[in-house]
N, CA, C and O atoms as a Tinker XYZ file with bonds, in Angstrom:
   504  protein
     1  N      9.605000   34.778000   16.042000    73     2
     2  CA     8.139000   34.769000   15.590000    64     1     3
     3  C      7.507000   33.573000   16.439000    63     2     4     5
     4  O      7.895000   32.410000   16.324000    81     3
     5  N      6.538000   33.966000   17.265000    73     3     6
     6  CA     5.614000   32.814000   17.988000    64     5     7
     7  C      4.832000   31.946000   17.128000    63     6     8     9
     8  O      4.050000   32.471000   16.336000    81     7
     9  N      4.947000   30.652000   17.184000    73     7    10
    10  CA     4.138000   29.954000   16.411000    64     9    11
    11  C      2.602000   30.149000   16.658000    63    10    12    13
    12  O      2.209000   30.477000   17.777000    81    11
    13  N      1.887000   29.985000   15.803000    73    11    14
    14  CA     0.442000   30.193000   15.748000    64    13    15
    15  C     -0.416000   28.883000   16.296000    63    14    16    17
    16  O     -0.353000   27.815000   15.686000    81    15
    17  N     -1.125000   29.022000   17.350000    73    15    18
    18  CA    -1.935000   27.775000   17.501000    64    17    19
    19  C     -3.391000   28.134000   17.182000    63    18    20    21
    20  O     -3.946000   29.199000   17.452000    81    19
    21  N     -3.956000   26.989000   16.516000    73    19    22
    22  CA    -5.383000   26.981000   16.036000    64    21    23
    23  C     -6.273000   26.241000   16.924000    63    22    24    25
    24  O     -5.839000   25.236000   17.487000    81    23
    25  N     -7.526000   26.649000   17.116000    73    23    26
    26  CA    -8.470000   25.955000   17.516000    64    25    27
    27  C     -9.221000   25.234000   16.438000    63    26    28    29
    28  O     -9.110000   25.695000   15.302000    81    27
    29  N     -9.924000   24.236000   16.609000    73    27    30
    30  CA   -10.520000   23.346000   15.485000    64    29    31
    31  C    -11.428000   24.357000   14.621000    63    30    32    33
    32  O    -11.416000   24.350000   13.390000    81    31
    33  N    -12.178000   25.187000   15.360000    73    31    34
    34  CA   -12.932000   26.148000   14.463000    64    33    35
    35  C    -12.092000   26.866000   13.541000    63    34    36    37
    36  O    -12.332000   26.794000   12.336000    81    35
    37  N    -11.040000   27.616000   14.022000    73    35    38
    38  CA   -10.197000   28.466000   13.336000    64    37    39
    39  C     -9.436000   27.669000   12.116000    63    38    40    41
    40  O     -9.316000   28.114000   10.975000    81    39
    41  N     -8.978000   26.483000   12.555000    73    39    42
    42  CA    -8.655000   25.670000   11.287000    64    41    43
    43  C     -9.551000   25.245000   10.420000    63    42    44    45
    44  O     -9.168000   25.176000    9.252000    81    43
    45  N    -10.745000   24.911000   10.682000    73    43    46
    46  CA   -11.761000   24.480000    9.860000    64    45    47
    47  C    -12.225000   25.914000    9.039000    63    46    48    49
    48  O    -12.622000   25.750000    7.886000    81    47
    49  N    -12.202000   26.971000    9.448000    73    47    50
    50  CA   -12.427000   28.286000    8.650000    64    49    51
    51  C    -11.501000   28.332000    7.490000    63    50    52    53
    52  O    -11.929000   28.781000    6.426000    81    51
    53  N    -10.270000   27.912000    7.587000    73    51    54
    54  CA    -9.302000   28.065000    6.511000    64    53    55
    55  C     -9.676000   26.863000    5.475000    63    54    56    57
    56  O     -9.112000   26.959000    4.386000    81    55
    57  N    -10.326000   26.027000    5.607000    73    55    58
    58  CA   -10.398000   24.849000    4.666000    64    57    59
    59  C    -10.936000   25.309000    3.393000    63    58    60    61
    60  O    -10.442000   24.798000    2.388000    81    59
    61  N    -11.997000   26.314000    3.222000    73    59    62
    62  CA   -12.433000   26.712000    1.886000    64    61    63
    63  C    -11.361000   27.396000    0.959000    63    62    64    65
    64  O    -11.282000   27.250000   -0.261000    81    63
    65  N    -10.533000   28.185000    1.773000    73    63    66
    66  CA    -9.428000   28.698000    0.987000    64    65    67
    67  C     -8.317000   27.730000    0.745000    63    66    68    69
    68  O     -7.671000   27.917000   -0.286000    81    67
    69  N     -7.979000   26.726000    1.512000    73    67    70
    70  CA    -6.985000   25.684000    1.349000    64    69    71
    71  C     -7.549000   24.971000    0.000000    63    70    72    73
    72  O     -6.901000   24.908000   -1.044000    81    71
    73  N     -8.726000   24.497000    0.164000    73    71    74
    74  CA    -9.304000   23.794000   -1.214000    64    73    75
    75  C     -9.026000   24.474000   -2.335000    63    74    76    77
    76  O     -8.527000   23.865000   -3.281000    81    75
    77  N     -9.268000   25.687000   -2.413000    73    75    78
    78  CA    -9.116000   26.551000   -3.431000    64    77    79
    79  C     -7.581000   26.482000   -4.071000    63    78    80    81
    80  O     -7.269000   26.165000   -5.218000    81    79
    81  N     -6.773000   26.856000   -3.030000    73    79    82
    82  CA    -5.324000   26.868000   -3.220000    64    81    83
    83  C     -4.834000   25.509000   -3.738000    63    82    84    85
    84  O     -4.150000   25.468000   -4.761000    81    83
    85  N     -5.119000   24.540000   -3.153000    73    83    86
    86  CA    -4.871000   23.131000   -3.719000    64    85    87
    87  C     -5.370000   22.810000   -4.988000    63    86    88    89
    88  O     -4.734000   22.142000   -5.803000    81    87
    89  N     -6.591000   23.306000   -5.195000    73    87    90
    90  CA    -7.024000   22.996000   -6.665000    64    89    91
    91  C     -6.149000   23.757000   -7.596000    63    90    92    93
    92  O     -5.902000   23.162000   -8.645000    81    91
    93  N     -5.645000   24.891000   -7.458000    73    91    94
    94  CA    -4.669000   25.458000   -8.323000    64    93    95
    95  C     -3.357000   24.893000   -8.316000    63    94    96    97
    96  O     -2.738000   24.874000   -9.380000    81    95
    97  N     -2.802000   24.395000   -7.203000    73    95    98
    98  CA    -1.626000   23.633000   -7.082000    64    97    99
    99  C     -1.793000   22.328000   -8.001000    63    98   100   101
   100  O     -0.888000   22.054000   -8.788000    81    99
   101  N     -2.804000   21.613000   -7.925000    73    99   102
   102  CA    -3.053000   20.468000   -8.502000    64   101   103
   103  C     -2.981000   20.618000  -10.195000    63   102   104   105
   104  O     -2.425000   19.824000  -10.954000    81   103
   105  N     -3.620000   21.722000  -10.526000    73   103   106
   106  CA    -3.876000   22.070000  -11.879000    64   105   107
   107  C     -2.417000   22.445000  -12.374000    63   106   108   109
   108  O     -2.072000   21.933000  -13.438000    81   107
   109  N     -1.587000   23.218000  -11.773000    73   107   110
   110  CA    -0.263000   23.823000  -12.061000    64   109   111
   111  C      0.582000   22.334000  -12.160000    63   110   112   113
   112  O      1.258000   22.059000  -13.151000    81   111
   113  N      0.484000   21.683000  -11.327000    73   111   114
   114  CA     1.326000   20.250000  -11.179000    64   113   115
   115  C      0.933000   19.448000  -12.361000    63   114   116   117
   116  O      1.848000   19.089000  -13.101000    81   115
   117  N     -0.336000   19.095000  -12.670000    73   115   118
   118  CA    -0.598000   18.453000  -13.753000    64   117   119
   119  C     -0.169000   18.942000  -15.185000    63   118   120   121
   120  O     -0.007000   18.231000  -16.177000    81   119
   121  N     -0.019000   20.298000  -15.083000    73   119   122
   122  CA     0.514000   20.933000  -16.451000    64   121   123
   123  C      1.877000   20.606000  -16.488000    63   122   124   125
   124  O      2.366000   20.223000  -17.551000    81   123
   125  N      2.635000   20.714000  -15.360000    73   123   126
   126  CA     4.127000   20.338000  -15.512000    64   125   127
   127  C      4.275000   18.891000  -16.022000    63   126   128   129
   128  O      4.897000   18.560000  -17.031000    81   127
   129  N      3.561000   18.015000  -15.110000    73   127   130
   130  CA     3.687000   16.701000  -15.701000    64   129   131
   131  C      3.315000   16.264000  -17.188000    63   130   132   133
   132  O      3.941000   15.421000  -17.830000    81   131
   133  N      2.456000   16.806000  -17.533000    73   131   134
   134  CA     1.983000   16.837000  -19.208000    64   133   135
   135  C      3.154000   17.240000  -19.847000    63   134   136   137
   136  O      3.702000   16.500000  -20.665000    81   135
   137  N      3.660000   18.512000  -19.510000    73   135   138
   138  CA     4.877000   19.014000  -20.180000    64   137   139
   139  C      6.234000   18.153000  -20.277000    63   138   140   141
   140  O      6.952000   18.117000  -21.276000    81   139
   141  N      6.455000   17.491000  -19.113000    73   139   142
   142  CA     7.716000   16.887000  -18.796000    64   141   143
   143  C      8.256000   16.189000  -20.086000    63   142   144   145
   144  O      9.438000   16.369000  -20.382000    81   143
   145  N      7.567000   15.510000  -20.764000    73   143   146
   146  CA     8.302000   14.790000  -21.822000    64   145   147
   147  C      8.935000   15.810000  -22.823000    63   146   148   149
   148  O     10.103000   15.712000  -23.200000    81   147
   149  N      8.033000   16.850000  -23.247000    73   147   150
   150  CA     8.498000   17.880000  -24.052000    64   149   151
   151  C      9.685000   18.730000  -23.635000    63   150   152   153
   152  O     10.512000   19.185000  -24.425000    81   151
   153  N      9.690000   18.915000  -22.200000    73   151   154
   154  CA    10.595000   19.713000  -21.770000    64   153   155
   155  C     12.167000   18.738000  -21.849000    63   154   156   157
   156  O     13.253000   19.285000  -22.039000    81   155
   157  N     12.036000   17.586000  -21.706000    73   155   158
   158  CA    13.338000   16.905000  -21.723000    64   157   159
   159  C     14.048000   17.192000  -22.906000    63   158   160   161
   160  O     15.264000   17.356000  -22.802000    81   159
   161  N     13.447000   17.295000  -24.148000    73   159   162
   162  CA    14.014000   17.604000  -25.329000    64   161   163
   163  C     14.738000   18.865000  -25.373000    63   162   164   165
   164  O     15.871000   19.060000  -25.815000    81   163
   165  N     13.831000   19.792000  -24.791000    73   163   166
   166  CA    14.354000   21.388000  -24.693000    64   165   167
   167  C     15.507000   21.373000  -23.819000    63   166   168   169
   168  O     16.511000   22.016000  -24.126000    81   167
   169  N     15.447000   20.709000  -22.781000    73   167   170
   170  CA    16.490000   20.819000  -21.779000    64   169   171
   171  C     18.012000   20.172000  -22.430000    63   170   172   173
   172  O     19.123000   20.676000  -22.260000    81   171
   173  N     17.740000   19.100000  -23.100000    73   171   174
   174  CA    18.897000   18.606000  -23.723000    64   173   175
   175  C     19.552000   19.346000  -24.745000    63   174   176   177
   176  O     20.731000   19.082000  -24.976000    81   175
   177  N     18.870000   20.384000  -25.505000    73   175   178
   178  CA    19.289000   21.281000  -26.547000    64   177   179
   179  C     19.436000   22.697000  -25.975000    63   178   180   181
   180  O     19.573000   23.625000  -26.772000    81   179
   181  N     19.415000   22.958000  -24.518000    73   179   182
   182  CA    19.497000   24.091000  -24.046000    64   181   183
   183  C     20.457000   25.129000  -24.541000    63   182   184   185
   184  O     20.136000   26.317000  -24.568000    81   183
   185  N     21.627000   24.702000  -24.933000    73   183   186
   186  CA    22.875000   25.214000  -25.126000    64   185   187
   187  C     22.571000   25.889000  -26.742000    63   186   188   189
   188  O     23.171000   26.869000  -27.185000    81   187
   189  N     21.706000   25.261000  -27.338000    73   187   190
   190  CA    21.440000   25.844000  -28.899000    64   189   191
   191  C     20.051000   26.661000  -28.725000    63   190   192   193
   192  O     19.865000   27.492000  -29.614000    81   191
   193  N     19.111000   26.574000  -27.799000    73   191   194
   194  CA    18.011000   26.958000  -27.624000    64   193   195
   195  C     17.781000   28.012000  -26.669000    63   194   196   197
   196  O     17.950000   27.735000  -25.482000    81   195
   197  N     17.375000   29.330000  -27.033000    73   195   198
   198  CA    17.179000   30.302000  -26.026000    64   197   199
   199  C     15.985000   30.283000  -25.169000    63   198   200   201
   200  O     15.692000   31.181000  -24.380000    81   199
   201  N     15.224000   29.060000  -25.397000    73   199   202
   202  CA    14.075000   29.028000  -24.667000    64   201   203
   203  C     12.949000   28.495000  -25.641000    63   202   204   205
   204  O     13.035000   28.470000  -26.869000    81   203
   205  N     11.740000   28.020000  -24.777000    73   203   206
   206  CA    10.677000   27.532000  -25.568000    64   205   207
   207  C      9.433000   28.097000  -24.951000    63   206   208   209
   208  O      9.559000   28.732000  -23.904000    81   207
   209  N      8.211000   27.932000  -25.498000    73   207   210
   210  CA     6.983000   28.192000  -25.078000    64   209   211
   211  C      6.642000   27.263000  -23.869000    63   210   212   213
   212  O      6.122000   27.605000  -22.807000    81   211
   213  N      6.997000   26.163000  -24.206000    73   211   214
   214  CA     6.710000   24.938000  -22.947000    64   213   215
   215  C      7.522000   25.300000  -21.728000    63   214   216   217
   216  O      7.092000   25.371000  -20.577000    81   215
   217  N      8.702000   25.511000  -22.122000    73   215   218
   218  CA     9.748000   25.727000  -20.932000    64   217   219
   219  C      9.221000   26.982000  -20.095000    63   218   220   221
   220  O      9.171000   26.903000  -18.868000    81   219
   221  N      8.828000   28.141000  -20.767000    73   219   222
   222  CA     8.254000   29.390000  -20.098000    64   221   223
   223  C      6.992000   29.134000  -19.327000    63   222   224   225
   224  O      6.791000   29.636000  -18.221000    81   223
   225  N      6.127000   28.320000  -19.955000    73   223   226
   226  CA     4.950000   27.912000  -19.244000    64   225   227
   227  C      5.186000   27.153000  -18.011000    63   226   228   229
   228  O      4.592000   27.393000  -16.960000    81   227
   229  N      6.136000   26.158000  -18.171000    73   227   230
   230  CA     6.482000   25.347000  -17.036000    64   229   231
   231  C      7.092000   26.281000  -15.864000    63   230   232   233
   232  O      6.748000   26.054000  -14.704000    81   231
   233  N      7.964000   27.293000  -16.145000    73   231   234
   234  CA     8.384000   28.003000  -15.162000    64   233   235
   235  C      7.279000   28.969000  -14.596000    63   234   236   237
   236  O      7.360000   29.416000  -13.451000    81   235
   237  N      6.275000   29.263000  -15.421000    73   235   238
   238  CA     5.242000   30.073000  -14.657000    64   237   239
   239  C      4.324000   29.099000  -13.646000    63   238   240   241
   240  O      3.802000   29.520000  -12.614000    81   239
   241  N      4.233000   27.822000  -14.097000    73   239   242
   242  CA     3.692000   26.742000  -13.267000    64   241   243
   243  C      4.520000   26.654000  -12.051000    63   242   244   245
   244  O      3.891000   26.663000  -10.992000    81   243
   245  N      5.730000   26.576000  -11.991000    73   243   246
   246  CA     6.568000   26.357000  -10.765000    64   245   247
   247  C      6.530000   27.703000   -9.900000    63   246   248   249
   248  O      6.782000   27.665000   -8.695000    81   247
   249  N      6.206000   28.890000  -10.555000    73   247   250
   250  CA     6.262000   30.164000   -9.837000    64   249   251
   251  C      4.657000   30.124000   -9.165000    63   250   252   253
   252  O      4.442000   30.809000   -8.165000    81   251
   253  N      3.822000   29.495000   -9.617000    73   251   254
   254  CA     2.415000   29.494000   -9.232000    64   253   255
   255  C      2.403000   28.736000   -7.907000    63   254   256   257
   256  O      1.846000   29.118000   -6.878000    81   255
   257  N      3.159000   27.504000   -8.090000    73   255   258
   258  CA     3.243000   26.442000   -6.953000    64   257   259
   259  C      4.125000   27.149000   -5.932000    63   258   260   261
   260  O      3.676000   26.925000   -4.807000    81   259
   261  N      5.161000   27.882000   -5.902000    73   259   262
   262  CA     5.949000   28.558000   -4.883000    64   261   263
   263  C      5.075000   29.454000   -4.263000    63   262   264   265
   264  O      4.860000   29.380000   -3.053000    81   263
   265  N      4.497000   30.377000   -5.049000    73   263   266
   266  CA     3.459000   31.448000   -4.613000    64   265   267
   267  C      2.459000   30.877000   -3.619000    63   266   268   269
   268  O      2.182000   31.434000   -2.557000    81   267
   269  N      1.940000   29.735000   -4.033000    73   267   270
   270  CA     0.715000   29.128000   -3.418000    64   269   271
   271  C      1.413000   28.669000   -2.142000    63   270   272   273
   272  O      1.029000   29.129000   -1.066000    81   271
   273  N      2.399000   27.805000   -2.193000    73   271   274
   274  CA     3.189000   27.374000   -0.981000    64   273   275
   275  C      3.399000   28.502000   -0.019000    63   274   276   277
   276  O      3.057000   28.348000    1.153000    81   275
   277  N      3.894000   29.540000   -0.393000    73   275   278
   278  CA     4.296000   30.677000    0.400000    64   277   279
   279  C      3.081000   31.273000    1.267000    63   278   280   281
   280  O      3.104000   31.626000    2.446000    81   279
   281  N      1.905000   31.288000    0.261000    73   279   282
   282  CA     0.544000   31.780000    0.989000    64   281   283
   283  C     -0.051000   30.680000    1.945000    63   282   284   285
   284  O     -0.727000   31.020000    2.917000    81   283
   285  N      0.179000   29.494000    1.692000    73   283   286
   286  CA    -0.240000   28.509000    2.783000    64   285   287
   287  C      0.531000   28.638000    3.897000    63   286   288   289
   288  O     -0.082000   28.584000    4.963000    81   287
   289  N      1.651000   28.786000    3.938000    73   287   290
   290  CA     2.697000   28.826000    4.975000    64   289   291
   291  C      2.453000   30.094000    5.710000    63   290   292   293
   292  O      2.491000   30.120000    6.940000    81   291
   293  N      2.210000   31.113000    5.011000    73   291   294
   294  CA     1.777000   32.430000    5.579000    64   293   295
   295  C      0.579000   32.315000    6.271000    63   294   296   297
   296  O      0.369000   33.359000    6.890000    81   295
   297  N     -0.177000   31.600000    6.407000    73   295   298
   298  CA    -1.534000   31.508000    7.186000    64   297   299
   299  C     -0.998000   31.052000    8.534000    63   298   300   301
   300  O     -1.830000   31.156000    9.435000    81   299
   301  N      0.070000   30.619000    8.858000    73   299   302
   302  CA     0.598000   29.986000   10.018000    64   301   303
   303  C      0.469000   28.573000   10.259000    63   302   304   305
   304  O      0.672000   28.007000   11.333000    81   303
   305  N      0.053000   27.959000    8.984000    73   303   306
   306  CA    -0.057000   26.645000    9.151000    64   305   307
   307  C      1.223000   25.899000    8.372000    63   306   308   309
   308  O      1.965000   26.563000    7.649000    81   307
   309  N      1.419000   24.488000    8.573000    73   307   310
   310  CA     2.532000   23.856000    8.246000    64   309   311
   311  C      2.235000   23.057000    6.742000    63   310   312   313
   312  O      1.434000   22.141000    6.927000    81   311
   313  N      2.576000   23.143000    5.621000    73   311   314
   314  CA     2.374000   22.766000    4.401000    64   313   315
   315  C      3.224000   21.435000    4.520000    63   314   316   317
   316  O      4.443000   21.537000    4.650000    81   315
   317  N      2.644000   20.238000    4.482000    73   315   318
   318  CA     3.455000   19.038000    4.833000    64   317   319
   319  C      3.490000   18.286000    3.528000    63   318   320   321
   320  O      4.339000   17.399000    3.435000    81   319
   321  N      2.679000   18.516000    2.493000    73   319   322
   322  CA     2.685000   17.759000    1.345000    64   321   323
   323  C      1.985000   18.285000    0.313000    63   322   324   325
   324  O      0.760000   18.381000    0.382000    81   323
   325  N      2.771000   18.739000   -0.903000    73   323   326
   326  CA     1.772000   19.369000   -1.987000    64   325   327
   327  C      0.995000   18.198000   -2.677000    63   326   328   329
   328  O     -0.217000   18.283000   -2.878000    81   327
   329  N      1.811000   16.990000   -3.068000    73   327   330
   330  CA     1.196000   16.155000   -3.619000    64   329   331
   331  C     -0.235000   15.574000   -3.119000    63   330   332   333
   332  O     -1.136000   15.312000   -3.916000    81   331
   333  N     -0.337000   15.418000   -1.859000    73   331   334
   334  CA    -1.350000   14.789000   -1.252000    64   333   335
   335  C     -2.114000   15.990000   -0.759000    63   334   336   337
   336  O     -3.273000   15.725000   -0.439000    81   335
   337  N     -1.778000   17.137000   -0.633000    73   335   338
   338  CA    -2.474000   18.294000   -0.088000    64   337   339
   339  C     -2.499000   18.206000    1.526000    63   338   340   341
   340  O     -3.574000   18.343000    2.111000    81   339
   341  N     -1.570000   18.028000    2.076000    73   339   342
   342  CA    -1.503000   17.916000    3.667000    64   341   343
   343  C     -0.932000   19.033000    4.417000    63   342   344   345
   344  O      0.198000   19.503000    4.291000    81   343
   345  N     -1.904000   19.414000    5.253000    73   343   346
   346  CA    -1.547000   20.775000    6.039000    64   345   347
   347  C     -1.868000   20.328000    7.592000    63   346   348   349
   348  O     -2.805000   19.616000    7.953000    81   347
   349  N     -0.798000   20.959000    8.460000    73   347   350
   350  CA    -0.914000   20.732000    9.683000    64   349   351
   351  C     -1.146000   21.958000   10.573000    63   350   352   353
   352  O     -0.367000   22.892000   10.385000    81   351
   353  N     -2.045000   22.102000   11.470000    73   351   354
   354  CA    -2.377000   23.204000   12.274000    64   353   355
   355  C     -1.752000   22.839000   13.725000    63   354   356   357
   356  O     -1.986000   21.755000   14.261000    81   355
   357  N     -0.969000   23.796000   14.289000    73   355   358
   358  CA    -0.457000   23.532000   15.783000    64   357   359
   359  C     -1.566000   24.021000   16.413000    63   358   360   361
   360  O     -2.163000   25.072000   16.178000    81   359
   361  N     -1.875000   22.902000   17.502000    73   359   362
   362  CA    -3.062000   22.852000   18.498000    64   361   363
   363  C     -2.561000   22.452000   19.807000    63   362   364   365
   364  O     -1.572000   21.754000   20.030000    81   363
   365  N     -3.368000   22.982000   20.652000    73   363   366
   366  CA    -3.243000   22.382000   22.179000    64   365   367
   367  C     -4.159000   21.262000   22.381000    63   366   368   369
   368  O     -5.212000   21.533000   21.803000    81   367
   369  N     -4.208000   20.256000   22.884000    73   367   370
   370  CA    -4.872000   19.251000   23.123000    64   369   371
   371  C     -4.507000   18.331000   24.481000    63   370   372   373
   372  O     -3.470000   17.680000   24.609000    81   371
   373  N     -5.483000   18.414000   25.364000    73   371   374
   374  CA    -5.151000   17.901000   26.707000    64   373   375
   375  C     -3.586000   18.488000   27.239000    63   374   376   377
   376  O     -2.755000   17.754000   27.775000    81   375
   377  N     -3.409000   19.760000   27.007000    73   375   378
   378  CA    -2.283000   20.460000   27.850000    64   377   379
   379  C     -1.015000   20.323000   26.904000    63   378   380   381
   380  O      0.003000   20.905000   27.277000    81   379
   381  N     -0.985000   19.686000   25.844000    73   379   382
   382  CA     0.070000   19.440000   25.025000    64   381   383
   383  C      0.073000   19.763000   23.720000    63   382   384   385
   384  O     -0.994000   19.756000   23.105000    81   383
   385  N      1.287000   20.103000   23.081000    73   383   386
   386  CA     0.865000   20.450000   21.542000    64   385   387
   387  C      0.788000   19.200000   20.648000    63   386   388   389
   388  O      1.410000   18.154000   20.835000    81   387
   389  N     -0.105000   19.480000   19.607000    73   387   390
   390  CA    -0.279000   18.312000   18.791000    64   389   391
   391  C     -0.658000   19.091000   17.406000    63   390   392   393
   392  O     -0.788000   20.313000   17.477000    81   391
   393  N     -0.808000   18.554000   16.376000    73   391   394
   394  CA    -1.211000   19.091000   15.114000    64   393   395
   395  C     -2.635000   18.528000   14.787000    63   394   396   397
   396  O     -2.910000   17.329000   14.831000    81   395
   397  N     -3.432000   19.436000   14.485000    73   395   398
   398  CA    -4.716000   19.162000   13.743000    64   397   399
   399  C     -4.251000   18.936000   12.287000    63   398   400   401
   400  O     -3.317000   19.634000   11.892000    81   399
   401  N     -4.790000   18.054000   11.468000    73   399   402
   402  CA    -4.463000   17.462000   10.342000    64   401   403
   403  C     -5.505000   17.519000    9.208000    63   402   404   405
   404  O     -6.583000   16.927000    9.258000    81   403
   405  N     -5.144000   18.179000    8.323000    73   403   406
   406  CA    -6.236000   18.109000    7.113000    64   405   407
   407  C     -5.454000   17.897000    5.790000    63   406   408   409
   408  O     -4.324000   18.330000    5.566000    81   407
   409  N     -6.313000   17.083000    4.850000    73   407   410
   410  CA    -6.009000   16.652000    3.545000    64   409   411
   411  C     -6.917000   17.022000    2.555000    63   410   412   413
   412  O     -8.130000   16.815000    2.600000    81   411
   413  N     -6.250000   17.621000    1.584000    73   411   414
   414  CA    -7.166000   17.798000    0.461000    64   413   415
   415  C     -8.100000   16.812000    0.156000    63   414   416   417
   416  O     -7.783000   15.624000    0.099000    81   415
   417  N     -9.324000   17.254000   -0.061000    73   415   418
   418  CA   -10.309000   16.301000   -0.469000    64   417   419
   419  C    -11.458000   16.157000    0.806000    63   418   420   421
   420  O    -12.627000   15.809000    0.641000    81   419
   421  N    -10.868000   16.490000    2.022000    73   419   422
   422  CA   -11.746000   16.413000    3.259000    64   421   423
   423  C    -12.402000   17.680000    3.371000    63   422   424   425
   424  O    -11.878000   18.729000    2.996000    81   423
   425  N    -13.688000   17.586000    3.948000    73   423   426
   426  CA   -14.377000   18.826000    3.973000    64   425   427
   427  C    -14.200000   19.524000    5.141000    63   426   428   429
   428  O    -14.443000   20.730000    5.146000    81   427
   429  N    -13.758000   18.878000    6.290000    73   427   430
   430  CA   -13.607000   19.660000    7.455000    64   429   431
   431  C    -12.190000   18.864000    8.165000    63   430   432   433
   432  O    -11.778000   17.760000    7.812000    81   431
   433  N    -11.594000   19.718000    9.226000    73   431   434
   434  CA   -10.650000   19.420000    9.895000    64   433   435
   435  C    -11.118000   18.317000   11.009000    63   434   436   437
   436  O    -11.603000   18.767000   12.047000    81   435
   437  N    -11.011000   16.997000   10.868000    73   435   438
   438  CA   -11.401000   16.053000   11.702000    64   437   439
   439  C    -10.455000   15.131000   12.210000    63   438   440   441
   440  O    -10.868000   14.078000   12.696000    81   439
   441  N     -9.092000   15.409000   12.161000    73   439   442
   442  CA    -8.143000   14.387000   12.653000    64   441   443
   443  C     -7.135000   15.407000   13.306000    63   442   444   445
   444  O     -7.157000   16.629000   13.157000    81   443
   445  N     -6.289000   14.704000   14.026000    73   443   446
   446  CA    -4.949000   15.231000   14.919000    64   445   447
   447  C     -4.065000   14.153000   14.951000    63   446   448   449
   448  O     -4.358000   12.960000   14.863000    81   447
   449  N     -2.898000   14.683000   15.089000    73   447   450
   450  CA    -1.761000   13.444000   15.555000    64   449   451
   451  C     -0.595000   14.272000   16.356000    63   450   452   453
   452  O     -0.418000   15.490000   16.313000    81   451
   453  N      0.064000   13.421000   17.008000    73   451   454
   454  CA     1.336000   13.931000   17.716000    64   453   455
   455  C      2.179000   14.604000   16.902000    63   454   456   457
   456  O      2.168000   14.335000   15.701000    81   455
   457  N      2.913000   15.435000   17.333000    73   455   458
   458  CA     3.923000   16.147000   16.690000    64   457   459
   459  C      4.984000   15.278000   16.192000    63   458   460   461
   460  O      5.533000   15.668000   15.162000    81   459
   461  N      5.388000   14.185000   16.704000    73   459   462
   462  CA     6.285000   13.173000   16.187000    64   461   463
   463  C      5.833000   12.237000   15.188000    63   462   464   465
   464  O      6.560000   11.844000   14.276000    81   463
   465  N      4.522000   11.843000   15.369000    73   463   466
   466  CA     3.977000   10.756000   14.558000    64   465   467
   467  C      3.622000   10.962000   13.148000    63   466   468   469
   468  O      3.473000   10.047000   12.338000    81   467
   469  N      3.487000   12.273000   12.889000    73   467   470
   470  CA     2.815000   12.439000   11.414000    64   469   471
   471  C      1.703000   11.993000   10.958000    63   470   472   473
   472  O      0.795000   11.607000   11.694000    81   471
   473  N      1.647000   11.996000    9.626000    73   471   474
   474  CA     0.457000   11.406000    9.064000    64   473   475
   475  C      0.116000    9.908000    9.518000    63   474   476   477
   476  O     -1.081000    9.624000    9.541000    81   475
   477  N      0.762000    9.214000    9.774000    73   475   478
   478  CA     0.655000    7.847000   10.140000    64   477   479
   479  C     -0.105000    7.827000   11.487000    63   478   480   481
   480  O     -0.905000    6.904000   11.640000    81   479
   481  N      0.027000    8.624000   12.368000    73   479   482
   482  CA    -0.352000    8.629000   13.645000    64   481   483
   483  C     -1.698000    9.355000   13.565000    63   482   484   485
   484  O     -2.085000    9.578000   14.712000    81   483
   485  N     -2.584000    9.821000   12.617000    73   483   486
   486  CA    -3.793000   10.522000   12.634000    64   485   487
   487  C     -4.763000    9.711000   13.338000    63   486   488   489
   488  O     -4.825000    8.483000   13.282000    81   487
   489  N     -5.513000   10.474000   14.000000    73   487   490
   490  CA    -6.655000    9.927000   15.124000    64   489   491
   491  C     -7.834000   11.025000   14.953000    63   490   492   493
   492  O     -7.707000   12.246000   14.855000    81   491
   493  N     -9.004000   10.256000   14.946000    73   491   494
   494  CA   -10.261000   11.313000   14.677000    64   493   495
   495  C    -10.298000   12.079000   16.053000    63   494   496   497
   496  O     -9.935000   11.629000   17.140000    81   495
   497  N    -10.761000   13.209000   15.810000    73   495   498
   498  CA   -10.972000   14.446000   16.789000    64   497   499
   499  C    -12.263000   13.735000   17.678000    63   498   500   501
   500  O    -12.318000   14.102000   18.852000    81   499
   501  N    -13.003000   13.038000   17.356000    73   499   502
   502  CA   -14.240000   12.530000   17.979000    64   501   503
   503  C    -15.307000   13.516000   17.711000    63   502   504
   504  O    -16.448000   13.321000   18.130000    81   503
């Protein structure tokens, strides 16, 4: 499968959907973190317990996260970090491959970085 290249406008057009998906991801992640202490006890007793409501809900949240990650990757972008909401879009800039870089909370795609530098090498598009 050939990699998908994005223009800035194409990447920017995906931002509203990405915001929605990362909102859902953040909610599922928060529910998992809140339940984590409760689940520790359930897991410790798993040989005696056939399951619990908390464990079932946590499994559903993990399934939500997995489904959303698949949807994001299915857009042709690279999901670089669920916690921070980092997404890279392959892009041609000055005749070379780079990534347009977007992070959850940003209204538009306004940064790019070299393929090798990652988030630390972010630069403004101008």
